[in-house]
N, C-alpha and C positions, 0 to 999 in steps of 0.2 A: 258331504261331497259325494257326487256320484262317481263310482269307480269303473263301471263297465256297462255296456249296453249291447244287447244281442237281438237280432231280428230272426224270427223263426217263420219260414215259409214265404218270405218276401221274394226270394229269387224264383221259386216255382209259382208263386202267386196263386195258391189254392188253400182252402181251409184244411183239407186233409194233410197237405204238406206242412202247414203250420202246426197242426196237432202232432203229427208224427215226428217232426224234427225237434219240437219242444220235449216230447216224452223220451225221445232218444237221448237228448242232452241231459234230461232230468227225469229218470224213470219213476221216481216217487212223486212226480208233480201232477198227478191226476187231480188232486184236490184243488190246486190253484187254477188248473185249466177249467175244471168244473165250475169254480167260483166265477171265472170270467164269463162262462156261458150263462150262469144265473144272473149276474149283473146285467148282461146284455138283454136278457129276457125281461128283467124288471124295468129297464129303460123303455122297452117297447110298451110297457103298461102305463107309461107316463111319469115314472119316478126318475128324476134326473140324478141317479146315483153317481157320484164322482170319487168318493173315498171310502175305503174299508179299513177298519182297524181290527186286527186279530191278536189277541193275547194267547199265550200258550194254554193249551187245554180248552180252547174255544170249541164248542160243539158245532160241527157242520150239520149233523142231524141227530135229533134226540128221539126217545121213545114216545114223546108227546106229539109226534108228527109235525114238528116245527123245526125251523132253523133259528136257534136263539142267538145267532151272531147279530150284533148291531151292524148291519151291512152297509149303512150309508151315513155319511155326513155330507149333506147337500151343500157343495161349495163352501165347506167349513162354517156354514152359518145356520143351517136348519137341520137338526137331527131327525133322522127317520129310522124307526125300527121296522123291519119288514120280516115277516115269518113265512118261510116256504114249507109247503107240505111234503110229506113223504112221497106222494104221487108225483109232485113236480120234480123232486130229486131223482126219482126213478126215470123220469123222462129225460133228464140231462145225462144220465149215466147208462141208458139202455144201449148206446152205441159202443159201450166198453164192457162187453160181457165177461172179459177176462178179469175185470176188477169187480163189477157189480156192487151191491150194497153190503155192508158188513153184517155178519151174522148176529153180532151183539146189538144191543139197543142204542149204541152210541158210537159215533165216529168223531174223533177230536183231532185238532191240529196240535201236535205235541211240541214241546220245547225243542226236541231233536229235529222235527220237521222244519221249524223256522231257522234253526242254525244251519241245517243242511242246505236249505235254499240259499241263504246268504253266502255260504262258503262256495257255492257254485259260481258266484259272480264276483265276489271280492277276492283279490289275490291273497293266497295263503299267508304270505309274509306280512300283510296289512290287517288281517282279520283279528279282531280282539273282541271277545264276547261282551265286555263291559263298555265298549265304545259304540257310537252310532255309525252306521254304514249305509250308503245309498247306492242303488243300482237300478237298472231298468231293462225291460225286454219287451218286444212286440211279437204278438202271435197273429199271423195273417187271418183276417176275418173276425177276430175277437177284439183286439185292441192293444193298446200300450199299457204295460204295468210299470208304474214308477214306484219303487219300493224304498222304504226306509226301515232298517232293522235297528232296534235299540233295546235297552233294558230299563226297567223301572222297578225298584224294590226287588231286585233279583228275578224278575219275571220278564221273559222275552216278549217283545211286542213287534209286530210287523204292521206298518201302515202302507196301504197300497192305494195309489191314485190310478184309477182305470179310466183311460181316455178312449173315446170312440175310435174305431178303426177308420171311419170315413170322416175327413175334415168337414166342418159345417159350412153352410152357404150363408152369405149375407142376404137378409130379407128386408127390403125397403118397407118402411112402415106403411106406405101407401098401398103396398101389395098384400098386406096381411089379410084383408077381406077376401082376396082371391085365392088364398091358400086354404085348402080344406082342413089341414091339420098343422098346427104349429108345434113341431117337435123340438123341445128345449135343446136336445143334444145334436140335432141335425141342422138347425137354423139359428141364426143370430139376428134379432130384430135391430134395425139400424134406422136412425132418423133420415128422412128424405133428403135433407140438406147435406148430410154427410155423403150420401151416395152421389149427389150432384158434385160435391167437392172432389171426390175421388176421380170422377170422370173428367173434371176440368184439368186435372194434372196430365192427362193423356192427349197427345196430338196424333191424329191419324191422317195419312195421305196415301194416294195411289201412285205407285211407281211403275213405269213401263220399262221392262228389261227385255230387249229383243222383241219377241212376239208374246211375252208373258206380261200380264197385268198383276202386280203384287200390291196387296193392301198392307201397309206398314203402320203399326201403332207403337209409340214409344213415349217416355217421360223425359222431355228435353232438359228440364232445369234442375232436376233432383230436388233435394230438400230433406227435412226431418219431420217425422210424425211420431209423437210420444204417446204411449198408452200408460196410464197411471191408475193406481187403485191399491187397496189393501190386498193381502193374500186371499185367493179364492173368490175374487169378484168378477171373474170371467175374462180377464185380459188375454190369456192363452187361447181361449176358444174364439174370441173375436178376431185376434190376430191370425189364427189359422184360416178363418174365412176370408180375411182381407188379403192375405198372401195368395190364397187360392184364386180370389177374384182378380187381383192385379196380374197374376201370371196368365190368366185366361184371356185378358183383353189387351195385353201387350205382347210384343214379339221378342222382348229381351229375356235375359237370363235372370233368375232370382237365386240369391245365395243366402243361406241362413247359418248363423253360428249359435248353437243352442247347448244348454247344459241342464238336463239331457235333451236329446231329440224326443219330442212328444208326438204330435200328429205327423203322420208320414204321407207324403204326396206321391203315392206309387203310380198314379195315372199321368203324371207330368214329368217329362224328361228335361224340362227347363227349370226345375227347382232342384238345386243342389244343396243338400243338408250336411253340415259338418258339426260333429259333437266336440265341444271343448274338452280337452283332456284325453280324448281318444283319437280324433282325426286331426286336431290342430290345437296348438297352445295359444293363449291369449296374446302373447307378444308377436305372433306371426300374422295376426288377423289383418293388420293394415296393408301390408304388402300383398298378402294373398287375395284380399278383396279387390285391390286395384288391378291386379293381374288377371282376375276373373272377368273384369269389365262387365259387371252385372247392371241391369236396369234398376232392380230392387234388391236391397239388402236388409237383413234382419239380425240385430244383435240382441241376445236374449234378455239381458237385464243390466241396467246401469246401477251399480252399487256404490261407486266412489267417484272422486273427482277425475281420476284417470279414465274411467269409462265414459263420463260426460264428455271429456275432451275427445275421446276416440270417435264417438258417434257424430259429434259436431264436425270434426275433421273429415270424416268419410263423406258426410252430407255436402260438404263444400266442394267435393270433387266431381259433381255432376250426377250423383246417384241419389235415388230416393231411399232413405234409410228409415227403418222402423225399429223402435226399441221400447222397452218397458222400464218402469221404476215404481217405487212405492211412495205414493203421495195421495192425499185425500181430496184435493181440489186443484183447480188450475193455478191458483195463487201459490200453492206450495211448490208446484213444479217450477214456476218462475223463481221462487226463493232458492231452490236447490241449484238451478243453473246460474243464479246470481252470485254464487260463491266462486265462479270462474274468474280468470283474469279479464281485464278490459278487452283484450284482443279476442278471446274466445266468446265473450258476451256479445261483441259486435257481430261476430260470425254467426252465433246462435240466432240473433235477431234477424239476420239477413236470410237464413236458410230454413227457419222454422216454418212448417206448413200448417200443422195443427197439433193440439193437445187434446187427448180424449181421456177423461177420468171416468172410471167404471164403478157402478154400485149395483147391488142386487136386492130385490125384494121378493117376497112370497105372496102371490095373489090368493084370493079367497078359495080358488079351486085347487090350490096346492101347486100351481105352476110357478117356476122360477122366472122372474122377469128382470132383465137388465135395464138400467137407465143410466144416463150419462150427463156429464158436463163437458162441453166441447168448445174450445177456443179455435177460431179460424184466423190464420194470418195471411190468407191469400186475397184479402180485400183491403182497399185503401183506408177504411175507417180504423183498421187495426194498427196503423202506423204510429199513432200517438202513444199507444200502449208500449210498443216496442221501443220507441224513442225514450220513454221514461224508464224502461228497463235498463237501457244502456247508460243513461245519464243520471238517474236518481238513486240516491242511497236509501231512500225511504220506501218500504214496501206498501205503505198506506196509500200512496198516490196510485199505484197499480190496483190495489184493492178497490178503491173508489171507482176507477175506470171499469173494472170488471163487474162490480156488484151493486153500485148505487142504482136507485130506481131509474127506469127509463129504458127505451128500446135501444139495444145495441146489436147491430148485425154481426159483430165479430164473436159473440159468445151465446151459446145456448146453456143456460144454467140448469141445474138439476130440477128446479121447480118448473121451468118451461118444458123440460122433457117429460115430466110427469103429466103436465097438462095435455101435451100432445098424445101421450099414451092413452089417457082417459078419452080423449076425443076420438081416437081410432079403436076404442074398446079393447085395447090390449091390457089395460089395468083397470081395476074397479076404483070408483071414486073414494070409497072408504079407505082402501090401502094407500091411495095417493095422498089423502089427507094425513094419514098417520105418518107417512114418510116425510111429508112437509113439516110436520111438527118436530120430528127428529132433526131435520136439517136446521130448523129455526133454533132449537136448543143448542146445537153444535156451534152456531154462529155466536150465540151469547157467551 
């Protein structure tokens, strides 16, 4: 459970303010600030580092001119060990002459360092060294650090998820060839049909107010978009791009409820972000959301029946609601919402707009590539599926409608997405074949 979140430099909106306010809050924190700079630099080299695990006495720099920390677990799937040279470390710390490099041959993150960091964010009365504690903070220009402090066999361990400071942009697969560089951390590749789908939700019209001509864009009918997938499959990154995109092409307000807040939309004053447990409690969301009158809302993760009912209820009130949950395919999402009462199942069938299930693979060039299974409920051919969802007790009927051979305009399966990726040269044929073999084994 995340206890506290603090933003450094967001009010002043400068890198110097972020560094200074963080070090003023945590004077011993140069090592973690430097780590953020290192990760940012590694990302620019093409390594999409998202997670760092540090155990007590992990060496930041050793006499072998290397950084022996395992600095990355790529999306929790692909381990990468990256060694940084002494010269690179000097580059990162040259702006801090008052600290400099240690005189001895080794600078380590000690047990005391890790405990001290956690105690800065976790309330004193709640901190217990043998328990797991979560906290997060953002440093302007560097990114968001989402931390989990825990112990294993009496050794302190800190896991840090480092998210980009700039939310990513959605990149239509048709535009990939026009992009000089596909940066995994700054762009999210999206099927062309999904971009068309998002735009069909929006109605634009011109209003004449006295002598002014105003262009208005809004989402009139609301609805529910569900993003599903295992932990670390890119749901948060995709959603950050989607929320950013919708806020840019509509005139309404976007409200998010997150635990914790991860990507920060500092350039938009029409995205209001609330952190559960700090800014608002779960029981207040329904009334708070309706009083905010947003066009788009985001609820961070559905974990139980009460959460499923909440997002369905909000989506029936004329707002577009986005949410996430853990499921490995579209059918599993239907099965989860199938546990609701008949009343909520009927509401779900009427307001569902799309289900997006995420997976990742690693291409031959080392680039992380997302691919998807997407169900569209905004076309008439999908009505039979939703009818069976509300009337049938057997999941096999829906399974056949989703996955039996034949062209179905309401679903893009993982296999079809892989084919599209190969066609547009986003993914190699070899990797696509291997992914399809994995999918086939999972079906069996």
